[in-house]
C-alpha distance (Angstrom), angle and dihedral (degrees) to the residues before:
residue distance angle dihedral
M1 . . .
P2 3.83 . .
K3 3.82 113.0 .
N4 3.74 113.6 -96.1
K5 3.82 106.9 -102.1
A6 3.79 99.2 178.5
A7 3.77 93.2 56.9
R8 3.79 90.7 51.8
K9 3.78 91.3 51.9
L10 3.78 101.2 40.6
G11 3.77 90.8 87.8
G12 3.76 87.5 71.9
V13 3.76 92.0 53.6
L14 3.75 90.4 50.0
L15 3.77 91.1 49.4
G16 3.78 88.3 53.0
A17 3.77 87.4 52.2
F18 3.85 91.8 46.6
L19 3.79 91.7 -114.0
L20 3.78 102.7 105.9
S21 3.78 91.1 109.9
L22 3.78 91.5 60.1
I23 3.76 91.2 56.0
L24 3.78 95.2 43.4
A25 3.77 89.1 53.0
T26 3.83 88.2 64.3
P27 3.80 109.7 55.6
S28 3.79 96.4 -174.4
V29 3.76 123.1 88.8
G30 3.78 131.7 -150.2
K31 3.77 129.0 -96.7
D32 3.80 116.1 -45.9
G33 3.78 90.7 -2.0
R34 3.77 97.7 -52.7
L35 3.75 119.8 126.2
S36 3.79 110.4 -112.2
P37 3.80 119.6 -121.4
E38 3.81 89.8 -105.9
E39 3.83 90.1 57.2
L40 3.80 93.8 51.7
P41 3.77 123.2 79.1
P42 3.80 121.6 -115.1
I43 3.80 111.7 -105.6
E44 3.76 121.1 -146.8
G45 3.80 110.8 -135.9
L46 3.80 123.1 -20.4
P47 3.82 116.4 -19.8
D48 3.78 121.5 -106.1
P49 3.83 111.8 -102.9
F50 3.82 90.9 -164.1
L51 3.83 95.1 59.8
M52 3.81 107.0 103.1
D53 3.76 126.0 -149.2
S54 3.80 89.1 -108.9
G55 3.77 89.4 64.8
K56 3.78 94.6 -110.2
R57 3.81 124.4 107.7
V58 3.76 127.0 -116.1
Q59 3.81 112.5 -89.3
S60 3.81 103.7 165.8
V61 3.79 141.9 25.8
E62 3.83 88.4 -102.0
D63 3.81 88.5 55.9
W64 3.81 89.8 49.6
N65 3.75 92.8 51.7
Q66 3.81 88.8 54.9
R67 3.82 90.0 46.4
R68 3.80 90.9 51.3
E69 3.81 90.1 60.9
E70 3.77 90.2 48.1
I71 3.82 90.7 52.1
K72 3.79 91.1 49.4
D73 3.80 90.0 53.7
L74 3.80 91.6 47.6
L75 3.82 93.8 51.6
L76 3.78 94.7 45.2
D77 3.80 92.3 44.4
Y78 3.77 97.4 50.8
E79 3.82 109.6 18.1
Y80 3.77 116.3 24.0
G81 3.77 110.3 15.8
H82 3.77 128.1 -121.2
I83 3.79 125.1 -51.6
P84 3.83 122.3 -142.5
P85 3.80 121.7 -125.9
P86 3.81 119.2 -98.4
P87 3.79 108.6 -68.8
G88 3.83 94.5 -139.3
D89 3.81 126.7 -156.0
M90 3.81 92.7 90.8
R91 3.78 118.7 -172.5
A92 3.78 127.1 -177.7
E93 3.81 120.1 -158.0
E94 3.80 119.8 -174.5
T95 3.80 107.1 -135.2
E96 3.82 100.8 172.8
S97 3.78 139.9 10.5
M98 3.81 128.4 -174.9
D99 3.76 135.0 172.7
L100 3.79 115.9 -124.8
F101 3.75 143.7 177.1
G102 3.79 96.6 36.7
G103 3.77 92.1 -48.4
K104 3.80 95.1 -53.2
A105 3.84 94.8 116.6
T106 3.76 146.3 19.6
L107 3.77 125.6 -137.7
K108 3.77 110.7 -150.1
R109 3.82 124.4 -166.9
I110 3.80 111.8 -151.6
L111 3.81 129.7 -169.7
L112 3.80 107.7 -147.9
S113 3.76 117.5 -161.9
F114 3.80 130.5 -177.0
G115 3.75 140.4 -177.7
E116 3.76 135.2 54.5
N117 3.82 91.7 -69.0
Q118 3.81 95.8 30.0
E119 3.82 89.3 -116.5
I120 3.83 94.0 144.4
Q121 3.81 108.4 78.2
M122 3.80 132.0 176.4
N123 3.77 133.3 177.2
V124 3.83 114.2 -131.0
G125 3.77 131.1 -174.8
I126 3.80 125.4 -162.0
Y127 3.78 131.3 -179.9
L128 3.81 113.1 -148.5
P129 3.80 128.0 -175.4
K130 3.83 115.2 -118.6
E131 3.82 92.1 -136.0
Q132 3.80 114.6 44.2
S133 3.79 124.7 156.4
E134 3.80 98.3 -176.4
P135 3.81 139.8 11.5
R136 3.79 115.3 -71.1
P137 3.79 135.4 -145.9
V138 3.83 115.0 -105.5
I139 3.78 129.7 -130.5
F140 3.81 102.7 -155.0
L141 3.82 115.4 -165.6
N142 3.80 110.8 -169.9
D143 3.80 91.5 -135.9
M144 3.83 139.0 77.0
V145 3.79 101.5 -69.2
W146 3.77 97.4 178.0
Y147 3.81 97.0 79.3
E148 3.80 116.1 111.1
H149 3.81 95.4 -119.9
L150 3.83 87.8 66.7
R151 3.80 95.1 50.2
P152 3.83 96.0 93.8
L153 3.78 89.7 50.8
A154 3.84 90.3 47.8
E155 3.82 91.1 51.8
R156 3.79 91.2 50.5
I157 3.79 92.5 48.6
L158 3.80 91.1 51.7
D159 3.81 92.7 44.9
E160 3.81 88.7 54.7
G161 3.79 92.0 56.5
F162 3.79 104.4 -93.9
I163 3.81 139.9 109.4
F164 3.82 116.9 -123.7
A165 3.79 121.2 -143.8
G166 3.80 140.3 164.0
F167 3.79 144.5 154.3
D168 3.78 144.2 -147.1
R169 3.77 104.3 -98.7
H170 3.81 89.9 -173.4
D171 3.77 89.4 73.7
L172 3.81 85.4 75.4
D173 3.84 100.1 36.3
R174 3.79 125.2 5.4
D175 3.81 92.1 -145.9
D176 3.80 98.7 -105.2
K177 3.80 139.8 99.0
D178 3.78 93.5 -93.6
R179 3.81 111.9 114.0
S180 3.80 96.0 179.9
D181 3.83 95.4 84.2
G182 3.81 139.4 51.3
V183 3.80 115.1 26.1
H184 3.82 95.0 -30.7
P185 3.84 97.0 93.8
L186 3.85 88.3 53.4
Y187 3.83 92.1 54.9
P188 3.86 105.6 36.1
D189 3.84 93.5 156.2
Y190 3.81 95.3 56.1
D191 3.78 120.9 96.9
W192 3.80 95.2 -157.9
G193 3.77 120.3 144.7
T194 3.75 124.5 -138.9
L195 3.81 94.1 -91.3
A196 3.81 90.2 56.8
V197 3.82 91.1 47.3
W198 3.79 91.1 53.8
A199 3.82 92.5 44.2
W200 3.83 88.4 52.4
G201 3.83 86.0 52.1
C202 3.79 90.7 54.5
M203 3.82 88.8 53.1
R204 3.84 89.4 52.6
V205 3.84 90.4 52.8
V206 3.79 88.3 51.4
D207 3.84 87.1 52.9
Y208 3.81 85.6 61.2
L209 3.81 98.7 40.0
V210 3.79 93.6 55.5
T211 3.84 90.3 57.9
L212 3.79 93.3 60.1
D213 3.81 120.0 99.2
E214 3.81 89.9 -149.0
V215 3.83 91.6 59.9
D216 3.82 127.3 83.4
S217 3.82 94.0 -141.8
S218 3.82 91.1 -160.5
K219 3.80 92.4 60.9
I220 3.81 109.9 55.9
A221 3.83 116.5 142.5
L222 3.82 117.2 -164.7
T223 3.78 121.3 -159.7
G224 3.79 141.4 164.0
H225 3.79 142.4 161.7
S226 3.80 129.5 -113.5
R227 3.82 108.4 -32.2
A228 3.80 88.0 7.7
G229 3.81 87.5 51.8
K230 3.82 88.9 57.4
V231 3.81 87.1 50.0
A232 3.81 92.8 49.6
L233 3.81 91.6 52.6
L234 3.79 93.0 46.8
A235 3.80 94.4 47.6
G236 3.79 90.7 45.0
G237 3.75 92.5 51.7
M238 3.78 92.8 50.2
D239 3.82 101.3 40.4
D240 3.80 119.6 58.1
R241 3.81 92.2 -166.6
I242 3.81 87.8 75.7
A243 3.80 102.8 88.0
M244 3.81 97.9 -172.7
V245 3.79 129.3 28.8
V246 3.87 121.6 -163.3
P247 3.81 115.4 179.0
N248 3.82 111.4 -175.2
G249 3.78 122.9 -158.4
S250 3.81 88.8 -18.9
G251 3.80 100.8 150.4
A252 3.83 121.7 163.1
G253 3.80 110.6 30.3
G254 3.79 88.8 12.3
A255 3.80 129.4 58.1
G256 3.79 93.9 -28.1
S257 3.82 129.3 83.9
F258 3.76 136.9 -104.9
K259 3.81 92.0 -160.6
I260 3.82 100.6 45.2
E261 3.82 107.7 56.1
E262 3.79 126.5 156.8
K263 3.77 126.2 -167.1
G264 3.82 113.1 -68.3
V265 3.83 98.0 25.3
E266 3.77 126.9 123.0
T267 3.82 102.0 -102.1
L268 3.77 131.4 -161.4
E269 3.81 87.0 -102.6
L270 3.82 93.6 54.5
I271 3.78 100.1 41.3
T272 3.87 94.3 47.8
Q273 3.80 96.4 48.7
P274 3.83 108.1 131.1
E275 3.81 91.3 -125.9
R276 3.83 90.1 51.8
F277 3.80 125.9 34.3
Q278 3.75 109.7 -33.2
Y279 3.82 86.5 122.2
W280 3.78 91.0 64.7
F281 3.82 90.0 71.2
Q282 3.78 141.6 40.1
K283 3.79 98.2 -68.0
D284 3.81 96.6 -122.2
L285 3.80 94.8 57.6
R286 3.80 84.3 91.8
D287 3.80 89.2 68.2
F288 3.83 87.2 76.9
V289 3.80 93.8 64.1
G290 3.77 104.0 122.1
H291 3.82 88.4 14.4
E292 3.76 99.7 68.8
D293 3.80 89.8 133.0
R294 3.85 87.6 64.3
L295 3.81 94.4 57.7
P296 3.79 104.4 115.2
F297 3.80 90.7 -143.3
D298 3.78 144.0 25.0
Q299 3.77 131.1 -156.5
H300 3.84 93.6 -81.6
F301 3.80 84.8 74.5
L302 3.83 90.1 62.0
K303 3.80 91.2 45.2
A304 3.81 89.3 49.9
L305 3.82 89.9 56.7
V306 3.83 88.7 65.6
A307 3.81 91.5 61.1
P308 2.98 130.5 135.6
R309 3.81 85.8 25.4
L310 3.81 123.8 75.1
L311 3.82 123.1 -74.2
L312 3.81 124.0 -179.0
S313 3.82 116.4 174.7
T314 3.84 111.9 -161.8
D315 3.80 119.8 -166.5
A316 3.83 145.2 150.6
L317 3.74 129.0 -111.2
G318 3.82 92.0 -139.4
D319 3.79 93.6 50.9
Q320 3.81 95.7 93.6
W321 3.81 91.3 158.7
A322 3.82 88.5 66.2
N323 3.84 91.4 54.3
P324 3.86 105.7 -118.0
L325 3.82 92.2 -170.3
G326 3.79 93.4 48.6
T327 3.82 89.3 48.8
Q328 3.78 90.4 52.1
Q329 3.78 93.1 48.9
T330 3.77 96.9 48.0
H331 3.83 86.9 48.1
R332 3.79 88.3 55.1
A333 3.80 93.1 44.5
A334 3.84 90.9 52.1
Q335 3.78 92.1 50.1
P336 3.87 96.2 83.0
V337 3.82 89.6 60.2
F338 3.82 91.1 54.6
D339 3.78 89.7 45.3
F340 3.82 91.1 49.5
L341 3.79 89.8 53.2
G342 3.79 92.8 49.0
V343 3.83 98.0 -111.8
P344 3.81 106.2 102.2
D345 3.79 93.1 155.8
H346 3.81 92.5 56.3
N347 3.81 91.4 77.1
A348 3.79 105.1 74.4
I349 3.80 137.2 168.7
H350 3.80 135.2 -168.9
F351 3.80 130.8 -173.4
R352 3.79 127.7 -174.2
E353 3.78 133.8 -176.9
G354 3.80 117.8 -94.2
G355 3.75 139.1 47.1
H356 3.79 145.9 -65.9
D357 3.82 107.3 -35.0
M358 3.80 142.2 90.3
L359 3.80 103.3 -108.8
K360 3.77 138.6 169.7
P361 3.87 94.9 -81.8
D362 3.81 88.4 55.7
W363 3.80 91.5 51.4
D364 3.79 90.3 43.4
A365 3.81 89.8 57.2
L366 3.83 93.5 44.4
L367 3.80 93.0 49.6
D368 3.80 92.8 44.1
F369 3.80 92.7 50.6
A370 3.87 92.9 44.0
G371 3.82 91.1 43.9
H372 3.80 90.1 55.4
H373 3.79 98.8 44.7
F374 3.82 98.9 34.2
L375 3.79 102.4 32.0
G376 3.81 104.1 25.1
R377 3.80 96.5 -116.4
P378 3.84 123.0 151.7
L379 3.80 112.5 -88.8
G380 3.78 115.2 -114.9
E381 3.84 94.3 -148.2
D382 3.74 137.7 -4.8
Y383 3.86 96.9 -111.4
K384 3.79 92.4 -141.1
E385 3.83 100.0 106.3
V386 3.77 112.9 113.0
P387 3.79 123.4 -158.5
F388 3.81 97.3 -131.6
P389 3.81 104.8 39.6
D390 3.79 93.2 157.9
V391 3.81 93.3 59.1
P392 3.80 106.4 93.8
L393 3.79 124.8 -137.1
E394 3.75 110.8 -150.9
L395 3.80 111.5 -164.2
N396 3.81 120.9 -170.9
W397 3.79 90.2 -147.6
K398 3.81 139.6 47.8
R399 3.75 134.7 -148.1
P400 3.83 113.7 -88.4
């Protein structure tokens, strides 16, 4: 497993917080090189994304670029587990092709394979227009897009000027505790949870998309719902080739918050229960149950990694399990990073009425936002309205 970078650097953060002596007084470190919750200081409010591991605060774009890498290390070390490098040796084999929508488009099924022996395999689907004069932006849903119930959506996406693509993330991890299948036997030294496996899979699909003449490789939007929304945000934070990130109903481990949790939300304690979804994460994240104030990050750190690219978080007011208030507050806490980088409008949020699903209003918002930023169309709304404007967010830090 890669050496834990965040644990090595956390001493600088603690120095900046005048707590280095507390850490040095305890020579041991936590499991696998991570500092344990007991060895980390409690943090009042949401942590400062601008505080570098050296103890100084970000003052320039160059500083921020360094800080981004530190945040990546922190999130992978403590929350998601480590992600292997690209396996290389990509091959794409077309396994099926069918004309759809009265001959306007073709749905192609592709078997992607990677690695020296092509042992990593993924099923991809992509809808392409029959007549296309120039490369198009892509709406990439990290799910199986070839099923018939998604055909009306696919037709709409193509009619609005995009390509629609997706893949079967379960080819890599079946979404269970078993680590004897999927890609796990190929990477036995990696501590990645299922969310990181799937995010890595999204990056491999991007490897393929950027090779296509039909695709504008500078305009790839990645989305997903619920657990796939968590995956979209993680992949988007880690891969700069993804120009727009749209997590929908992603909640805990996604656009929500581990530190701001009202009654009825999925908490860190609930989501990391061994009988539920501990396997989605780096296994020791559960050690922070009851010590959430000692987490050296919250999900606004992951949102900040998307900047200066485009982020649109879509959620539902009735989806209490996904923590609407926490989602609002991490949106607000990420905003200073977008402001610092000169792109305040690139951090967007949209709430609708209703519950846990990805419905037409969610897609309306996604296509409106993508249509504006990718195709130059007028924007239907400003995507800045939050559902709980009277709830304050008190930050103990400010943007540089």
